[in-house]
C-alpha positions in Angstrom: 31.9 -22.6 -165.0 35.7 -23.8 -164.1 37.9 -22.2 -167.3 40.6 -23.7 -167.7 43.7 -21.7 -170.0 44.6 -24.1 -172.7 47.7 -23.5 -173.8 49.4 -24.9 -177.7 52.9 -24.4 -179.5 52.4 -23.4 -182.9 54.9 -22.8 -184.9 55.3 -18.9 -185.6 55.1 -19.6 -189.4 51.8 -20.6 -189.4 50.6 -17.8 -187.1 48.2 -15.2 -188.3 51.2 -12.0 -188.7 49.2 -9.9 -186.1 50.2 -12.5 -183.5 54.0 -12.2 -184.0 53.3 -8.4 -184.8 52.0 -7.9 -180.8 55.1 -9.5 -179.7 57.8 -7.4 -181.8 55.3 -4.2 -180.1 56.2 -6.0 -176.6 59.3 -6.8 -177.4 59.8 -2.9 -178.4 58.3 -1.2 -174.8 60.5 -3.7 -173.0 63.4 -2.6 -174.5 62.7 1.2 -174.4 63.1 0.9 -178.1 59.8 2.9 -178.1 57.9 4.8 -175.2 54.4 4.3 -175.8 51.6 1.9 -176.8 50.9 4.1 -179.9 54.6 4.2 -181.1 55.1 0.3 -180.9 51.8 -0.5 -183.2 53.0 1.3 -185.8 56.3 0.2 -185.2 55.1 -2.8 -185.6 51.9 -2.3 -188.1 48.9 -3.2 -186.2 45.9 -1.2 -184.3 46.2 -0.8 -181.0 42.6 -2.6 -180.7 44.8 -5.7 -181.8 47.3 -5.0 -179.5 45.3 -5.0 -176.3 42.9 -8.0 -178.1 46.2 -10.1 -178.0 48.3 -8.8 -175.0 47.9 -10.9 -172.6 47.5 -13.8 -174.5 50.2 -13.9 -177.3 54.2 -13.9 -176.3 57.1 -16.2 -177.3 57.4 -19.6 -175.6 60.5 -19.2 -174.0 58.5 -16.1 -172.1 56.7 -18.9 -170.8 59.1 -20.0 -168.6 59.4 -16.8 -166.2 59.5 -17.9 -163.0 61.0 -21.7 -164.0 64.2 -23.5 -163.6 66.1 -23.5 -166.9 69.5 -25.6 -167.6 71.9 -24.6 -170.4 74.5 -26.4 -171.8 77.5 -24.6 -172.9 80.7 -25.3 -174.1 83.5 -22.5 -173.5 87.1 -22.2 -175.2 89.3 -22.7 -172.3 90.4 -19.1 -171.6 90.8 -17.5 -168.5 87.8 -15.1 -167.8 85.1 -16.3 -170.7 83.0 -18.5 -167.6 83.0 -15.0 -165.4 81.8 -13.7 -168.8 79.4 -15.9 -169.4 78.0 -15.4 -164.9 78.1 -12.0 -164.7 76.1 -11.9 -167.5 73.5 -14.0 -165.6 73.7 -11.6 -162.8 73.2 -8.5 -164.9 70.0 -10.3 -165.9 69.0 -11.2 -162.4 68.1 -14.4 -162.7 69.8 -16.6 -159.9 72.2 -19.2 -160.4 70.8 -22.2 -158.7 73.2 -25.0 -160.4 76.9 -25.4 -162.7 79.1 -27.8 -162.9 82.6 -27.0 -164.9 84.5 -30.4 -166.5 87.8 -30.4 -166.9 88.6 -29.1 -170.4 89.5 -31.1 -173.1 91.4 -30.3 -176.4 91.0 -27.0 -175.4 86.8 -26.5 -174.6 85.2 -27.2 -171.3 81.6 -28.8 -170.9 79.8 -25.9 -168.5 75.7 -26.7 -167.4 74.7 -23.9 -165.6 70.8 -23.8 -164.2 69.2 -20.8 -163.2 66.1 -19.8 -161.7 64.5 -17.4 -164.3 62.1 -15.5 -161.9 62.8 -11.8 -161.5 65.6 -12.1 -164.6 65.3 -8.9 -166.4 64.3 -10.2 -170.2 63.0 -13.4 -171.7 65.1 -16.5 -172.2 65.8 -16.1 -175.5 67.6 -13.1 -174.8 69.2 -14.1 -172.4 70.5 -17.0 -174.1 71.6 -15.1 -177.4 73.9 -12.5 -175.3 75.7 -15.6 -173.3 75.7 -17.1 -177.2 77.5 -13.6 -178.8 80.4 -14.0 -175.6 84.3 -14.5 -177.0 84.9 -18.1 -176.5 81.2 -19.3 -176.4 80.9 -22.2 -179.3 78.3 -23.7 -178.3 74.9 -22.9 -176.1 71.6 -25.4 -175.6 68.9 -25.2 -173.6 68.1 -28.7 -171.7 65.4 -28.8 -169.7 63.0 -26.4 -168.7 61.0 -26.8 -165.6 
């Protein structure tokens, strides 16, 4: 018999709390905020057995994009260094830029579209997007496509 994995996209608000806690514990470990699984599960209030039962089955939606192509649309202020800081963050995250297009600024804002390969990404794409969005001069960021 052939077992095929099936995925569902479900709003976190309707999931049992253990699922979101497992994701939080995995993130604590990944970011180095805790050193062991014991510390992670204590921090989020779940058992080790619950963590191990679900750790390979539960992950944030954007983590499923690892190794995929992610296309982002950004609106940037027309200020020297803004695009450079965006490119540096992408490079530091070990994402590979596949294509980039910047339109001529209009009224002090430039539209930029960047497609990146997330195969070697150090963090999940949510973290990368939040880092990009926090940069000075970034007015808007959105995901156009995930392939």
